[in-house]
C-alpha positions as CSV (number, residue, x, y, z in Angstrom):
1,M,0.1,0.3,0.3
2,T,1.4,3.1,-1.3
3,A,1.5,6.5,0.7
4,S,-1.7,7.9,-1.2
5,S,-3.3,4.5,-1.0
6,T,-6.8,4.9,1.1
7,P,-7.7,1.6,3.8
8,L,-10.9,-0.1,2.3
9,V,-13.6,0.1,4.4
10,P,-15.5,-3.2,5.3
11,L,-19.0,-3.2,3.2
12,V,-20.3,-5.5,6.8
13,P,-20.6,-3.6,10.2
14,L,-18.9,-5.6,13.7
15,P,-21.6,-6.9,15.4
16,R,-23.1,-5.2,18.7
17,R,-21.1,-7.9,20.5
18,P,-18.9,-10.6,19.7
19,L,-20.6,-13.7,20.9
20,D,-19.6,-15.4,23.6
21,P,-17.6,-18.6,23.5
22,A,-18.2,-20.6,26.8
23,G,-21.0,-22.6,24.7
24,A,-24.7,-22.8,25.6
25,S,-24.8,-20.7,27.9
26,G,-23.3,-17.4,26.1
27,Q,-25.3,-17.8,22.6
28,V,-28.8,-17.9,25.2
29,R,-27.0,-14.7,26.4
30,W,-26.0,-13.1,23.1
31,W,-29.9,-13.9,21.2
32,Y,-31.3,-11.7,24.7
33,E,-28.8,-9.0,24.6
34,N,-28.5,-8.2,20.8
35,E,-31.4,-10.3,18.8
36,L,-34.1,-8.9,21.4
37,G,-31.8,-6.0,23.3
38,W,-33.6,-7.3,26.6
39,P,-30.6,-6.7,29.7
40,T,-29.6,-9.6,31.6
41,V,-27.6,-10.2,34.4
42,P,-24.1,-11.9,34.9
43,G,-23.5,-15.3,36.0
44,D,-24.6,-19.0,35.4
45,P,-27.5,-20.3,34.7
46,L,-28.5,-17.0,32.8
47,H,-30.8,-14.7,34.4
48,L,-33.2,-11.6,33.0
49,P,-33.5,-8.5,35.3
50,V,-37.8,-7.9,35.9
51,G,-39.2,-4.4,36.2
52,V,-37.1,-3.1,33.4
53,R,-39.1,-3.2,31.2
54,W,-41.7,-5.9,31.9
55,D,-43.3,-7.5,35.0
56,V,-44.1,-10.9,35.9
57,L,-47.3,-12.8,36.7
58,D,-45.9,-16.8,38.6
59,V,-49.4,-18.3,38.4
60,P,-49.4,-22.4,38.0
61,A,-48.8,-23.9,34.7
62,E,-52.7,-24.9,34.6
63,A,-54.2,-21.9,35.6
64,G,-52.3,-20.4,33.3
65,H,-53.5,-21.9,30.2
66,A,-56.8,-20.5,31.2
67,A,-55.9,-17.3,31.0
68,L,-53.9,-17.6,27.5
69,R,-57.2,-16.3,25.5
70,R,-56.5,-12.9,27.7
71,L,-53.0,-12.2,25.7
72,A,-52.0,-10.3,22.5
73,P,-51.0,-12.9,20.1
74,G,-47.2,-11.5,20.3
75,S,-47.5,-11.3,24.5
76,P,-44.5,-13.4,25.9
77,V,-45.3,-16.1,27.9
78,A,-42.8,-18.5,29.4
79,L,-42.8,-22.7,31.2
80,H,-40.8,-23.3,33.8
81,R,-41.8,-26.6,35.9
82,D,-45.5,-26.7,36.5
83,R,-45.0,-22.9,36.5
84,M,-46.1,-20.7,33.9
85,L,-45.3,-17.3,33.8
86,L,-47.3,-13.7,32.2
87,L,-45.4,-11.1,30.5
88,V,-47.1,-8.1,31.9
89,A,-46.7,-4.4,31.8
90,A,-43.8,-3.3,34.2
91,G,-44.9,-2.3,37.7
92,G,-48.0,-4.6,37.5
93,A,-46.6,-6.5,40.3
94,E,-47.0,-3.3,42.4
95,E,-50.6,-3.2,41.3
96,L,-51.4,-6.6,42.1
97,P,-52.6,-6.6,45.9
98,G,-55.1,-4.0,44.8
99,L,-56.5,-5.6,42.0
100,L,-57.1,-8.5,43.7
101,E,-58.9,-6.8,47.0
102,W,-60.9,-4.6,44.9
103,L,-61.9,-7.7,42.7
104,D,-62.7,-9.3,45.7
105,W,-59.5,-11.9,46.0
106,G,-57.8,-10.5,48.7
107,A,-59.1,-12.2,51.3
108,L,-58.4,-16.2,49.8
109,S,-54.6,-17.6,49.6
110,L,-54.0,-18.1,45.7
111,D,-50.8,-19.8,44.9
112,L,-50.6,-16.2,42.7
113,V,-47.4,-14.8,42.6
114,A,-46.1,-11.1,41.6
115,I,-42.1,-10.7,40.3
116,G,-41.3,-7.0,39.8
117,A,-38.5,-4.2,39.8
118,G,-35.5,-5.8,42.1
119,G,-36.6,-9.4,40.8
120,L,-35.2,-12.1,38.7
121,M,-36.5,-14.1,35.6
122,E,-34.6,-17.5,34.8
123,A,-33.9,-16.8,31.6
124,P,-36.0,-19.5,29.3
125,S,-34.4,-21.2,26.0
126,P,-34.8,-19.8,23.0
127,P,-36.6,-21.1,20.2
128,V,-34.8,-23.2,17.5
129,P,-34.9,-21.5,14.7
130,R,-36.6,-23.2,11.8
131,G,-34.8,-25.6,9.4
132,E,-32.1,-26.8,12.2
133,R,-32.1,-29.7,14.0
134,A,-33.0,-29.4,17.4
135,M,-31.4,-31.1,20.8
136,P,-33.7,-34.1,22.4
137,P,-35.3,-33.3,25.4
138,A,-33.6,-34.0,27.9
139,R,-35.0,-36.7,30.3
140,G,-37.4,-35.5,32.7
141,S,-37.4,-31.9,31.1
142,H,-41.0,-29.5,30.6
143,A,-43.2,-30.5,28.5
144,A,-46.2,-28.3,27.8
145,A,-49.4,-29.9,28.5
146,P,-52.3,-29.3,25.6
147,C,-53.6,-25.9,25.7
148,E,-57.0,-24.2,26.0
149,A,-59.2,-24.4,22.9
150,G,-57.8,-22.2,19.3
151,V,-54.1,-22.2,21.5
152,P,-50.9,-24.1,20.2
153,P,-49.0,-26.4,23.1
154,A,-45.5,-25.5,23.7
155,P,-42.7,-26.6,21.1
156,R,-40.5,-30.0,22.0
157,D,-37.4,-28.5,20.2
158,R,-35.5,-26.7,22.8
159,V,-32.2,-25.6,24.1
160,G,-31.7,-26.1,27.6
161,S,-31.2,-27.8,30.5
162,Q,-33.4,-30.4,32.1
163,G,-35.9,-28.5,34.2
164,A,-34.9,-25.3,32.6
165,A,-37.5,-22.5,31.3
166,V,-38.7,-22.8,28.1
167,W,-40.9,-19.9,25.8
168,L,-44.4,-21.0,25.2
169,R,-44.6,-18.0,23.4
170,P,-41.9,-16.6,22.3
171,P,-40.8,-12.4,21.8
172,E,-40.0,-11.8,18.6
173,P,-36.7,-10.2,17.6
174,G,-37.3,-6.8,16.8
175,C,-40.7,-6.2,18.3
176,E,-41.1,-3.6,21.4
177,V,-42.5,-6.4,23.8
178,E,-44.1,-3.8,25.8
179,A,-46.7,-2.8,22.9
180,S,-48.1,-6.2,23.3
181,L,-47.9,-6.5,27.6
182,P,-51.0,-6.3,29.5
183,T,-51.4,-2.8,30.9
184,L,-53.6,-1.1,33.4
185,S,-53.8,1.3,31.4
186,A,-55.5,-0.1,28.8
187,L,-59.0,-1.3,30.8
188,G,-61.8,0.7,29.2
189,G,-59.7,2.4,26.2
190,G,-59.1,1.5,22.9
191,G,-56.1,0.2,22.8
192,G,-54.2,-2.9,21.5
193,A,-52.6,-3.6,24.5
194,P,-55.0,-6.6,26.5
195,D,-56.4,-5.5,29.9
196,L,-54.4,-5.7,33.1
197,V,-57.5,-6.3,35.5
198,R,-58.6,-8.8,33.2
199,L,-56.3,-11.0,32.8
200,V,-55.7,-11.0,36.7
201,N,-59.4,-12.0,37.6
202,T,-58.9,-14.5,35.0
203,V,-56.0,-15.7,36.9
204,A,-57.1,-15.8,40.4
205,T,-60.0,-17.7,39.7
206,Q,-57.8,-20.2,37.6
207,C,-56.0,-21.0,40.7
208,H,-58.4,-20.6,43.2
209,R,-60.3,-23.7,40.9
210,V,-57.0,-25.5,41.1
211,R,-57.3,-24.9,44.9
212,L,-60.3,-26.6,45.5
213,R,-59.2,-29.3,43.1
214,R,-56.7,-30.5,45.3
215,V,-58.3,-29.6,48.4
216,C,-61.4,-31.9,47.4
217,A,-58.6,-34.2,46.4
218,Q,-57.0,-35.1,49.9
219,P,-58.0,-37.7,52.1
220,P,-61.1,-36.6,54.5
221,A,-58.6,-36.3,57.3
222,K,-56.5,-34.3,56.0
223,R,-58.9,-32.0,54.4
224,A,-60.5,-31.6,58.3
225,Q,-56.7,-30.6,59.2
226,G,-56.6,-28.0,56.7
227,R,-59.5,-26.6,57.8
């Protein structure tokens, strides 16, 4: 190259962050940070900070399936063992106690947990791209139960360890997740976001039904002890 030569400028932009060579965990972190633009927490297994872009309603999977119809098609939902994790608008966790009181559920013990600012969520395994051969599910890993009518079951092809969280409805790269999340401000409005009030009422109703079924299935002696 002579002194008057001009260096060639590469046509392909540099990646936003180099792919972490630390195996599958690094690839999962890269997917969240670069494909979705979501923050992650250092460490392994990978966790996502809650309360930054969304909060989480943690409910029994059996109860959560009945609530899927209350969500927009693009609203992400994850499964972790026998639990369903419903993503809702940031701040929804703080609204939950007041909503349960207003809906007359406050006096009952419900298996319904809200995770908000300062909380963590295990990062579900990203979905395997179409056309690629997925690893077979680990023995004993969670497989989704059939959903309500019109809602597809969770795909079995996932990359992850035994018992790891998986996406039932994965987030779409390039889409702002906030626009699809249930929010309190949508009540009575004409916006496209689902209504957090109706979602909470549906989930609470189903949690109560699950609890009643479990109590009724117990032996009479044990039922008497729980009264």
